[in-house]
Gaussian input, Z-matrix of N, CA and C with variables (Angstrom, degrees):
# hf/3-21g

backbone

0 1
 N
 C     1     B1
 C     2     B2     1     A1
 N     3     B3     2     A2     1     D1
 C     4     B4     3     A3     2     D2
 C     5     B5     4     A4     3     D3
 N     6     B6     5     A5     4     D4
 C     7     B7     6     A6     5     D5
 C     8     B8     7     A7     6     D6
 N     9     B9     8     A8     7     D7
 C    10    B10     9     A9     8     D8
 C    11    B11    10    A10     9     D9
 N    12    B12    11    A11    10    D10
 C    13    B13    12    A12    11    D11
 C    14    B14    13    A13    12    D12
 N    15    B15    14    A14    13    D13
 C    16    B16    15    A15    14    D14
 C    17    B17    16    A16    15    D15
 N    18    B18    17    A17    16    D16
 C    19    B19    18    A18    17    D17
 C    20    B20    19    A19    18    D18
 N    21    B21    20    A20    19    D19
 C    22    B22    21    A21    20    D20
 C    23    B23    22    A22    21    D21
 N    24    B24    23    A23    22    D22
 C    25    B25    24    A24    23    D23
 C    26    B26    25    A25    24    D24
 N    27    B27    26    A26    25    D25
 C    28    B28    27    A27    26    D26
 C    29    B29    28    A28    27    D27
 N    30    B30    29    A29    28    D28
 C    31    B31    30    A30    29    D29
 C    32    B32    31    A31    30    D30
 N    33    B33    32    A32    31    D31
 C    34    B34    33    A33    32    D32
 C    35    B35    34    A34    33    D33
 N    36    B36    35    A35    34    D34
 C    37    B37    36    A36    35    D35
 C    38    B38    37    A37    36    D36
 N    39    B39    38    A38    37    D37
 C    40    B40    39    A39    38    D38
 C    41    B41    40    A40    39    D39
 N    42    B42    41    A41    40    D40
 C    43    B43    42    A42    41    D41
 C    44    B44    43    A43    42    D42
 N    45    B45    44    A44    43    D43
 C    46    B46    45    A45    44    D44
 C    47    B47    46    A46    45    D45
 N    48    B48    47    A47    46    D46
 C    49    B49    48    A48    47    D47
 C    50    B50    49    A49    48    D48
 N    51    B51    50    A50    49    D49
 C    52    B52    51    A51    50    D50
 C    53    B53    52    A52    51    D51
 N    54    B54    53    A53    52    D52
 C    55    B55    54    A54    53    D53
 C    56    B56    55    A55    54    D54
 N    57    B57    56    A56    55    D55
 C    58    B58    57    A57    56    D56
 C    59    B59    58    A58    57    D57
 N    60    B60    59    A59    58    D58
 C    61    B61    60    A60    59    D59
 C    62    B62    61    A61    60    D60
 N    63    B63    62    A62    61    D61
 C    64    B64    63    A63    62    D62
 C    65    B65    64    A64    63    D63
 N    66    B66    65    A65    64    D64
 C    67    B67    66    A66    65    D65
 C    68    B68    67    A67    66    D66
 N    69    B69    68    A68    67    D67
 C    70    B70    69    A69    68    D68
 C    71    B71    70    A70    69    D69
 N    72    B72    71    A71    70    D70
 C    73    B73    72    A72    71    D71
 C    74    B74    73    A73    72    D72
 N    75    B75    74    A74    73    D73
 C    76    B76    75    A75    74    D74
 C    77    B77    76    A76    75    D75
 N    78    B78    77    A77    76    D76
 C    79    B79    78    A78    77    D77
 C    80    B80    79    A79    78    D78
 N    81    B81    80    A80    79    D79
 C    82    B82    81    A81    80    D80
 C    83    B83    82    A82    81    D81
 N    84    B84    83    A83    82    D82
 C    85    B85    84    A84    83    D83
 C    86    B86    85    A85    84    D84
 N    87    B87    86    A86    85    D85
 C    88    B88    87    A87    86    D86
 C    89    B89    88    A88    87    D87
 N    90    B90    89    A89    88    D88
 C    91    B91    90    A90    89    D89
 C    92    B92    91    A91    90    D90
 N    93    B93    92    A92    91    D91
 C    94    B94    93    A93    92    D92
 C    95    B95    94    A94    93    D93
 N    96    B96    95    A95    94    D94
 C    97    B97    96    A96    95    D95
 C    98    B98    97    A97    96    D96
 N    99    B99    98    A98    97    D97
 C   100   B100    99    A99    98    D98
 C   101   B101   100   A100    99    D99
 N   102   B102   101   A101   100   D100
 C   103   B103   102   A102   101   D101
 C   104   B104   103   A103   102   D102
 N   105   B105   104   A104   103   D103
 C   106   B106   105   A105   104   D104
 C   107   B107   106   A106   105   D105
 N   108   B108   107   A107   106   D106
 C   109   B109   108   A108   107   D107
 C   110   B110   109   A109   108   D108
 N   111   B111   110   A110   109   D109
 C   112   B112   111   A111   110   D110
 C   113   B113   112   A112   111   D111
 N   114   B114   113   A113   112   D112
 C   115   B115   114   A114   113   D113
 C   116   B116   115   A115   114   D114
 N   117   B117   116   A116   115   D115
 C   118   B118   117   A117   116   D116
 C   119   B119   118   A118   117   D117
 N   120   B120   119   A119   118   D118
 C   121   B121   120   A120   119   D119
 C   122   B122   121   A121   120   D120
 N   123   B123   122   A122   121   D121
 C   124   B124   123   A123   122   D122
 C   125   B125   124   A124   123   D123
 N   126   B126   125   A125   124   D124
 C   127   B127   126   A126   125   D125
 C   128   B128   127   A127   126   D126
 N   129   B129   128   A128   127   D127
 C   130   B130   129   A129   128   D128
 C   131   B131   130   A130   129   D129
 N   132   B132   131   A131   130   D130
 C   133   B133   132   A132   131   D131
 C   134   B134   133   A133   132   D132
 N   135   B135   134   A134   133   D133
 C   136   B136   135   A135   134   D134
 C   137   B137   136   A136   135   D135
 N   138   B138   137   A137   136   D136
 C   139   B139   138   A138   137   D137
 C   140   B140   139   A139   138   D138
 N   141   B141   140   A140   139   D139
 C   142   B142   141   A141   140   D140
 C   143   B143   142   A142   141   D141
 N   144   B144   143   A143   142   D142
 C   145   B145   144   A144   143   D143
 C   146   B146   145   A145   144   D144
 N   147   B147   146   A146   145   D145
 C   148   B148   147   A147   146   D146
 C   149   B149   148   A148   147   D147
 N   150   B150   149   A149   148   D148
 C   151   B151   150   A150   149   D149
 C   152   B152   151   A151   150   D150
 N   153   B153   152   A152   151   D151
 C   154   B154   153   A153   152   D152
 C   155   B155   154   A154   153   D153
 N   156   B156   155   A155   154   D154
 C   157   B157   156   A156   155   D155
 C   158   B158   157   A157   156   D156
 N   159   B159   158   A158   157   D157
 C   160   B160   159   A159   158   D158
 C   161   B161   160   A160   159   D159
 N   162   B162   161   A161   160   D160
 C   163   B163   162   A162   161   D161
 C   164   B164   163   A163   162   D162
 N   165   B165   164   A164   163   D163
 C   166   B166   165   A165   164   D164
 C   167   B167   166   A166   165   D165
 N   168   B168   167   A167   166   D166
 C   169   B169   168   A168   167   D167
 C   170   B170   169   A169   168   D168
 N   171   B171   170   A170   169   D169
 C   172   B172   171   A171   170   D170
 C   173   B173   172   A172   171   D171
 N   174   B174   173   A173   172   D172
 C   175   B175   174   A174   173   D173
 C   176   B176   175   A175   174   D174
 N   177   B177   176   A176   175   D175
 C   178   B178   177   A177   176   D176
 C   179   B179   178   A178   177   D177
 N   180   B180   179   A179   178   D178
 C   181   B181   180   A180   179   D179
 C   182   B182   181   A181   180   D180
 N   183   B183   182   A182   181   D181
 C   184   B184   183   A183   182   D182
 C   185   B185   184   A184   183   D183
 N   186   B186   185   A185   184   D184
 C   187   B187   186   A186   185   D185
 C   188   B188   187   A187   186   D186
 N   189   B189   188   A188   187   D187
 C   190   B190   189   A189   188   D188
 C   191   B191   190   A190   189   D189
 N   192   B192   191   A191   190   D190
 C   193   B193   192   A192   191   D191
 C   194   B194   193   A193   192   D192
 N   195   B195   194   A194   193   D193
 C   196   B196   195   A195   194   D194
 C   197   B197   196   A196   195   D195
 N   198   B198   197   A197   196   D196
 C   199   B199   198   A198   197   D197
 C   200   B200   199   A199   198   D198
 N   201   B201   200   A200   199   D199
 C   202   B202   201   A201   200   D200
 C   203   B203   202   A202   201   D201
 N   204   B204   203   A203   202   D202
 C   205   B205   204   A204   203   D203
 C   206   B206   205   A205   204   D204
 N   207   B207   206   A206   205   D205
 C   208   B208   207   A207   206   D206
 C   209   B209   208   A208   207   D207
 N   210   B210   209   A209   208   D208
 C   211   B211   210   A210   209   D209
 C   212   B212   211   A211   210   D210
 N   213   B213   212   A212   211   D211
 C   214   B214   213   A213   212   D212
 C   215   B215   214   A214   213   D213
 N   216   B216   215   A215   214   D214
 C   217   B217   216   A216   215   D215
 C   218   B218   217   A217   216   D216
 N   219   B219   218   A218   217   D217
 C   220   B220   219   A219   218   D218
 C   221   B221   220   A220   219   D219
 N   222   B222   221   A221   220   D220
 C   223   B223   222   A222   221   D221
 C   224   B224   223   A223   222   D222
 N   225   B225   224   A224   223   D223
 C   226   B226   225   A225   224   D224
 C   227   B227   226   A226   225   D225
 N   228   B228   227   A227   226   D226
 C   229   B229   228   A228   227   D227
 C   230   B230   229   A229   228   D228
 N   231   B231   230   A230   229   D229
 C   232   B232   231   A231   230   D230
 C   233   B233   232   A232   231   D231
 N   234   B234   233   A233   232   D232
 C   235   B235   234   A234   233   D233
 C   236   B236   235   A235   234   D234
 N   237   B237   236   A236   235   D235
 C   238   B238   237   A237   236   D236
 C   239   B239   238   A238   237   D237
 N   240   B240   239   A239   238   D238
 C   241   B241   240   A240   239   D239
 C   242   B242   241   A241   240   D240
 N   243   B243   242   A242   241   D241
 C   244   B244   243   A243   242   D242
 C   245   B245   244   A244   243   D243
 N   246   B246   245   A245   244   D244
 C   247   B247   246   A246   245   D245
 C   248   B248   247   A247   246   D246
 N   249   B249   248   A248   247   D247
 C   250   B250   249   A249   248   D248
 C   251   B251   250   A250   249   D249
 N   252   B252   251   A251   250   D250
 C   253   B253   252   A252   251   D251
 C   254   B254   253   A253   252   D252
 N   255   B255   254   A254   253   D253
 C   256   B256   255   A255   254   D254
 C   257   B257   256   A256   255   D255
 N   258   B258   257   A257   256   D256
 C   259   B259   258   A258   257   D257
 C   260   B260   259   A259   258   D258

   B1=1.4545
   B2=1.5312
   B3=1.3180
   B4=1.4614
   B5=1.5260
   B6=1.3301
   B7=1.4564
   B8=1.5205
   B9=1.3123
   B10=1.4580
   B11=1.5194
   B12=1.3072
   B13=1.4514
   B14=1.5206
   B15=1.3085
   B16=1.4558
   B17=1.5175
   B18=1.3200
   B19=1.4550
   B20=1.5233
   B21=1.3209
   B22=1.4644
   B23=1.5127
   B24=1.3276
   B25=1.4648
   B26=1.5206
   B27=1.2985
   B28=1.4621
   B29=1.5247
   B30=1.3354
   B31=1.4567
   B32=1.5252
   B33=1.3224
   B34=1.4619
   B35=1.5238
   B36=1.3222
   B37=1.4672
   B38=1.5305
   B39=1.3254
   B40=1.4670
   B41=1.5268
   B42=1.3478
   B43=1.4627
   B44=1.5259
   B45=1.3373
   B46=1.4666
   B47=1.5307
   B48=1.3309
   B49=1.4661
   B50=1.5267
   B51=1.3304
   B52=1.4676
   B53=1.5277
   B54=1.3374
   B55=1.4687
   B56=1.5303
   B57=1.3256
   B58=1.4639
   B59=1.5294
   B60=1.3150
   B61=1.4593
   B62=1.5270
   B63=1.3274
   B64=1.4669
   B65=1.5215
   B66=1.3370
   B67=1.4691
   B68=1.5234
   B69=1.3179
   B70=1.4564
   B71=1.5194
   B72=1.3204
   B73=1.4642
   B74=1.5284
   B75=1.3248
   B76=1.4615
   B77=1.5266
   B78=1.3112
   B79=1.4548
   B80=1.5194
   B81=1.3334
   B82=1.4634
   B83=1.5244
   B84=1.3082
   B85=1.4592
   B86=1.5264
   B87=1.3335
   B88=1.4587
   B89=1.5362
   B90=1.3110
   B91=1.4666
   B92=1.5350
   B93=1.3233
   B94=1.4611
   B95=1.5264
   B96=1.3316
   B97=1.4662
   B98=1.5277
   B99=1.3226
   B100=1.4644
   B101=1.5247
   B102=1.3346
   B103=1.4618
   B104=1.5223
   B105=1.3279
   B106=1.4663
   B107=1.5317
   B108=1.3258
   B109=1.4586
   B110=1.5259
   B111=1.3260
   B112=1.4636
   B113=1.5317
   B114=1.3208
   B115=1.4651
   B116=1.5249
   B117=1.3334
   B118=1.4708
   B119=1.5349
   B120=1.3266
   B121=1.4613
   B122=1.5218
   B123=1.3240
   B124=1.4679
   B125=1.5312
   B126=1.3206
   B127=1.4629
   B128=1.5265
   B129=1.3393
   B130=1.4642
   B131=1.5248
   B132=1.3355
   B133=1.4664
   B134=1.5274
   B135=1.3188
   B136=1.4550
   B137=1.5166
   B138=1.3179
   B139=1.4585
   B140=1.5260
   B141=1.3394
   B142=1.4712
   B143=1.5301
   B144=1.3238
   B145=1.4653
   B146=1.5192
   B147=1.3260
   B148=1.4599
   B149=1.5152
   B150=1.3285
   B151=1.4588
   B152=1.5190
   B153=1.2976
   B154=1.4609
   B155=1.5274
   B156=1.3357
   B157=1.4628
   B158=1.5241
   B159=1.3302
   B160=1.4651
   B161=1.5235
   B162=1.3449
   B163=1.4627
   B164=1.5228
   B165=1.3272
   B166=1.4574
   B167=1.5205
   B168=1.3188
   B169=1.4627
   B170=1.5304
   B171=1.3295
   B172=1.4623
   B173=1.5242
   B174=1.3268
   B175=1.4646
   B176=1.5189
   B177=1.3155
   B178=1.4568
   B179=1.5262
   B180=1.3198
   B181=1.4607
   B182=1.5285
   B183=1.3209
   B184=1.4633
   B185=1.5248
   B186=1.3391
   B187=1.4687
   B188=1.5335
   B189=1.3254
   B190=1.4654
   B191=1.5246
   B192=1.3318
   B193=1.4553
   B194=1.5238
   B195=1.3251
   B196=1.4620
   B197=1.5214
   B198=1.3303
   B199=1.4605
   B200=1.5215
   B201=1.3388
   B202=1.4614
   B203=1.5312
   B204=1.3322
   B205=1.4658
   B206=1.5271
   B207=1.3263
   B208=1.4632
   B209=1.5232
   B210=1.3404
   B211=1.4699
   B212=1.5241
   B213=1.3320
   B214=1.4553
   B215=1.5310
   B216=1.3411
   B217=1.4621
   B218=1.5240
   B219=1.3236
   B220=1.4634
   B221=1.5257
   B222=1.3256
   B223=1.4599
   B224=1.5148
   B225=1.3231
   B226=1.4595
   B227=1.5177
   B228=1.3449
   B229=1.4604
   B230=1.5168
   B231=1.3219
   B232=1.4611
   B233=1.5213
   B234=1.3248
   B235=1.4650
   B236=1.5166
   B237=1.3169
   B238=1.4590
   B239=1.5105
   B240=1.3137
   B241=1.4610
   B242=1.5198
   B243=1.3157
   B244=1.4589
   B245=1.5141
   B246=1.3164
   B247=1.4535
   B248=1.5139
   B249=1.3380
   B250=1.4612
   B251=1.5256
   B252=1.3364
   B253=1.4615
   B254=1.5285
   B255=1.3470
   B256=1.4595
   B257=1.5285
   B258=1.3193
   B259=1.4708
   B260=1.5057
   A1=109.24
   A2=116.22
   A3=121.41
   A4=109.88
   A5=115.44
   A6=119.99
   A7=108.90
   A8=116.23
   A9=120.83
   A10=109.17
   A11=115.78
   A12=122.04
   A13=108.56
   A14=116.00
   A15=121.34
   A16=108.99
   A17=116.61
   A18=122.82
   A19=107.58
   A20=116.21
   A21=120.42
   A22=108.98
   A23=116.26
   A24=120.22
   A25=109.33
   A26=116.16
   A27=120.89
   A28=107.97
   A29=115.60
   A30=121.90
   A31=107.87
   A32=115.83
   A33=120.60
   A34=109.13
   A35=117.84
   A36=122.51
   A37=112.41
   A38=117.69
   A39=119.75
   A40=111.38
   A41=116.47
   A42=120.06
   A43=109.66
   A44=116.33
   A45=121.20
   A46=110.72
   A47=116.53
   A48=120.15
   A49=111.51
   A50=115.69
   A51=120.40
   A52=110.08
   A53=116.53
   A54=120.40
   A55=111.07
   A56=117.46
   A57=119.76
   A58=111.49
   A59=117.01
   A60=120.37
   A61=110.25
   A62=115.91
   A63=120.65
   A64=110.37
   A65=117.10
   A66=120.47
   A67=111.11
   A68=116.88
   A69=121.35
   A70=112.43
   A71=116.58
   A72=120.41
   A73=111.42
   A74=115.71
   A75=121.29
   A76=111.93
   A77=116.17
   A78=120.40
   A79=112.96
   A80=116.58
   A81=121.36
   A82=111.85
   A83=115.44
   A84=120.84
   A85=107.31
   A86=118.37
   A87=119.39
   A88=112.48
   A89=117.88
   A90=121.13
   A91=110.81
   A92=116.97
   A93=119.92
   A94=110.62
   A95=116.53
   A96=120.40
   A97=110.67
   A98=117.11
   A99=120.36
   A100=109.95
   A101=117.20
   A102=119.97
   A103=111.64
   A104=117.14
   A105=120.73
   A106=109.30
   A107=116.55
   A108=121.01
   A109=110.75
   A110=117.81
   A111=121.48
   A112=111.19
   A113=116.58
   A114=120.02
   A115=110.18
   A116=116.96
   A117=120.44
   A118=111.08
   A119=118.00
   A120=121.03
   A121=109.65
   A122=116.78
   A123=119.40
   A124=111.26
   A125=117.21
   A126=120.70
   A127=111.35
   A128=116.51
   A129=121.09
   A130=112.48
   A131=116.57
   A132=122.49
   A133=110.71
   A134=115.97
   A135=122.56
   A136=108.61
   A137=115.82
   A138=119.16
   A139=108.77
   A140=117.12
   A141=119.90
   A142=112.94
   A143=116.89
   A144=121.96
   A145=107.98
   A146=116.81
   A147=121.74
   A148=109.21
   A149=116.51
   A150=120.36
   A151=108.28
   A152=116.31
   A153=120.97
   A154=108.69
   A155=117.55
   A156=119.46
   A157=114.09
   A158=118.70
   A159=119.96
   A160=110.88
   A161=116.88
   A162=119.90
   A163=110.56
   A164=116.53
   A165=120.60
   A166=109.67
   A167=117.20
   A168=121.48
   A169=109.41
   A170=117.47
   A171=120.95
   A172=111.08
   A173=116.58
   A174=120.21
   A175=110.70
   A176=117.07
   A177=120.36
   A178=112.35
   A179=117.50
   A180=120.94
   A181=111.49
   A182=117.53
   A183=122.41
   A184=108.91
   A185=118.13
   A186=120.37
   A187=113.26
   A188=118.05
   A189=120.10
   A190=110.88
   A191=116.83
   A192=120.74
   A193=110.42
   A194=117.61
   A195=121.63
   A196=110.65
   A197=117.07
   A198=121.35
   A199=110.32
   A200=116.05
   A201=120.70
   A202=110.50
   A203=117.09
   A204=120.42
   A205=111.24
   A206=116.66
   A207=120.35
   A208=111.20
   A209=117.00
   A210=120.97
   A211=110.03
   A212=116.93
   A213=120.64
   A214=109.87
   A215=116.56
   A216=120.89
   A217=111.94
   A218=117.20
   A219=120.49
   A220=112.50
   A221=116.59
   A222=119.83
   A223=114.68
   A224=117.64
   A225=121.24
   A226=112.15
   A227=116.61
   A228=122.55
   A229=106.37
   A230=116.34
   A231=119.73
   A232=109.35
   A233=115.33
   A234=121.50
   A235=108.41
   A236=116.32
   A237=121.54
   A238=108.34
   A239=116.47
   A240=121.29
   A241=109.24
   A242=117.88
   A243=121.71
   A244=112.53
   A245=117.25
   A246=121.06
   A247=113.69
   A248=116.52
   A249=120.83
   A250=113.19
   A251=116.73
   A252=120.43
   A253=108.76
   A254=117.39
   A255=118.82
   A256=110.92
   A257=115.23
   A258=119.53
   A259=110.50
   D1=141.59
   D2=-179.84
   D3=-67.48
   D4=150.69
   D5=175.51
   D6=-68.32
   D7=143.17
   D8=178.74
   D9=-127.22
   D10=168.38
   D11=176.92
   D12=-137.90
   D13=157.54
   D14=179.21
   D15=-87.25
   D16=132.68
   D17=179.21
   D18=-117.73
   D19=127.64
   D20=178.26
   D21=-119.88
   D22=139.92
   D23=179.24
   D24=-148.13
   D25=146.54
   D26=174.32
   D27=-92.82
   D28=130.61
   D29=-178.07
   D30=-136.75
   D31=139.84
   D32=175.19
   D33=-53.57
   D34=131.97
   D35=-173.47
   D36=-60.03
   D37=-40.97
   D38=179.92
   D39=-68.55
   D40=-39.09
   D41=177.00
   D42=-62.61
   D43=-41.52
   D44=179.74
   D45=-61.27
   D46=-48.08
   D47=-179.66
   D48=-60.56
   D49=-45.91
   D50=-178.85
   D51=-63.37
   D52=-46.33
   D53=-178.72
   D54=-63.31
   D55=-41.80
   D56=-179.02
   D57=-65.94
   D58=-32.27
   D59=175.66
   D60=-64.70
   D61=-43.73
   D62=178.43
   D63=-66.37
   D64=-45.38
   D65=179.01
   D66=-59.17
   D67=-36.17
   D68=179.00
   D69=-60.67
   D70=-32.62
   D71=177.18
   D72=-63.58
   D73=-27.56
   D74=178.33
   D75=-94.16
   D76=-1.20
   D77=-178.84
   D78=74.09
   D79=24.72
   D80=-178.22
   D81=-106.17
   D82=139.33
   D83=169.99
   D84=-84.92
   D85=163.56
   D86=175.66
   D87=-56.70
   D88=-40.90
   D89=179.36
   D90=-62.39
   D91=-41.62
   D92=178.33
   D93=-65.30
   D94=-39.95
   D95=179.67
   D96=-64.28
   D97=-40.34
   D98=177.86
   D99=-64.30
   D100=-40.99
   D101=177.18
   D102=-62.73
   D103=-39.17
   D104=176.90
   D105=-63.45
   D106=-45.56
   D107=179.15
   D108=-59.27
   D109=-48.54
   D110=179.71
   D111=-62.03
   D112=-38.01
   D113=178.32
   D114=-62.60
   D115=-42.66
   D116=-179.73
   D117=-70.21
   D118=-35.45
   D119=176.94
   D120=-61.35
   D121=-45.45
   D122=-179.52
   D123=-71.68
   D124=-33.99
   D125=179.02
   D126=-66.19
   D127=-41.44
   D128=-177.08
   D129=-92.60
   D130=-7.77
   D131=-177.19
   D132=58.05
   D133=38.12
   D134=179.92
   D135=174.03
   D136=-167.85
   D137=176.69
   D138=-71.54
   D139=136.96
   D140=-177.84
   D141=-83.29
   D142=22.44
   D143=179.41
   D144=-159.63
   D145=162.99
   D146=176.84
   D147=-89.22
   D148=141.12
   D149=172.45
   D150=-86.74
   D151=123.65
   D152=178.20
   D153=-84.65
   D154=156.46
   D155=-177.60
   D156=-53.33
   D157=-40.55
   D158=-178.83
   D159=-64.22
   D160=-35.94
   D161=178.46
   D162=-69.09
   D163=-37.11
   D164=178.69
   D165=-64.82
   D166=-41.02
   D167=178.13
   D168=-60.85
   D169=-43.77
   D170=178.32
   D171=-61.00
   D172=-43.98
   D173=178.75
   D174=-61.20
   D175=-46.68
   D176=-177.25
   D177=-69.39
   D178=-18.17
   D179=176.52
   D180=-79.86
   D181=-14.93
   D182=-179.25
   D183=-76.59
   D184=115.81
   D185=-177.41
   D186=-59.33
   D187=-37.02
   D188=179.22
   D189=-65.02
   D190=-41.22
   D191=179.31
   D192=-66.33
   D193=-43.33
   D194=179.24
   D195=-63.66
   D196=-40.42
   D197=177.31
   D198=-61.45
   D199=-43.19
   D200=178.70
   D201=-61.41
   D202=-44.89
   D203=178.97
   D204=-60.55
   D205=-42.44
   D206=179.34
   D207=-64.64
   D208=-41.44
   D209=177.78
   D210=-64.74
   D211=-37.72
   D212=179.33
   D213=-66.53
   D214=-44.09
   D215=179.85
   D216=-62.54
   D217=-35.36
   D218=-177.71
   D219=-85.07
   D220=1.59
   D221=177.01
   D222=86.64
   D223=5.73
   D224=179.66
   D225=-78.19
   D226=-18.73
   D227=178.18
   D228=-124.52
   D229=130.14
   D230=-179.71
   D231=-84.44
   D232=127.70
   D233=177.46
   D234=-95.83
   D235=131.76
   D236=176.52
   D237=-117.81
   D238=124.09
   D239=177.10
   D240=-59.71
   D241=130.81
   D242=-177.53
   D243=-56.34
   D244=-29.80
   D245=178.98
   D246=-70.85
   D247=-14.61
   D248=-178.54
   D249=-104.66
   D250=-0.15
   D251=179.86
   D252=-78.10
   D253=125.82
   D254=179.00
   D255=-67.26
   D256=143.09
   D257=178.71
   D258=-102.58

């Protein structure tokens, strides 16, 4: 069996419930959906979808995301280009 790691993320509770209901229609657990997402990210060497302006606005409204961006800009978080990440 391949080595695995634990991934933790904070998600809005209503978004989580809605997404899990949709994933259930496909017979996917959240862990399986994350694995599918990661597989597509590595396959496409980027996000497997376009971010629309409204989604970007939602992301930028998230205080945790904005804090992360500020820490990244100030050099407190190291950014690695996805093309340079070893597979």
